[in-house]
N, C-alpha and C positions, 0 to 999 in steps of 0.2 A: 510409127511402125517401131522405132527403137525401143519405146515406152513397152510394148507387148512384149518385145523380146526381154527385157530386162526386168520386168515386173516382178515374176516369179522369185528372182534373185533378191530385189530390193524389197520386197513385201511393205508397200507403204501403208501407213494408217489413214492416209487422207490422198485422194486424187482430185486435181483441179483440172478440168479439160474443158475443151470447146465442143460444140455439137458438129460444126462445120470447120473441117479443117482438110488441106490439101492432100488428096491421095488415101485418108482414112476417115470412116463415117464414125463420128461420135456415138452415135445411135447404136452402132454394132457393136464397138468397144465397149460401151457399158452393158449391153446384154451378153458379150461374151464372158466379162469378168464377174457378171451376177450368176452366170452359169456354173461358175467354178466356186465350190465351198470354201476353198482356201481364201478368197476374198470377199464372204458374206459379211464380216464387221467392218470392212474398209468403207469410209466415208466417202462419197462422191459428191463434188460441187460440178454442176453444169453451167458455163458460162456460153449464154448465146443472143443472139438478136432475133430469134424466131419467137414468135407469139405462140401462148398457150394453144391455141387452135391447129397452128402449123407443127407444133410438137405432136399433138394428138393425133393429126393426120399422118406423121411418119411412124406413130405406133407406140407412143409415149415414152417414158423412160421407166426405168426399173423401179420397185417401191424403193423408198428410202433415199432416193436422188435428191439432192437441193439444185434447184435451178433459180440462178442469178442472170438479172438482163443485163445486157451490154448498154451503154457503156458501165462498168462495175465500178460500184462504190467501194472504193480500196479500203475506207475505215469500217464498213460494214463486214468486209471479207478478213480484215486484221481482228475484228471483234470476234469472228465466227470461230477462228482459227484459235485464239486465244482462249474461249468458252471451250472449245475442245481439249485443248492441252491440259486445262484447269481440271476438266472431268476425268480424264485420263489419269490424273495425279491422286484422285481420291483412292 
């Protein structure tokens, strides 16, 4: 909930979130953010233990969301973020 309150002020280039969090539905969080044009260019990485079928059953994720399975391969995540940073510096 704190992230939703602060996100308009912070305006991150990258959001890393879980899909199942206590008190907050990650699916609804992502749908809400994607509905706001201010966040259309924000890259979203959704970590989850859910299968592709379970994600589809819950309505899927917004386009351009990147899904990574738990346990998260931190080397992959670090490389992904490094590539994003490199692309933004071009």
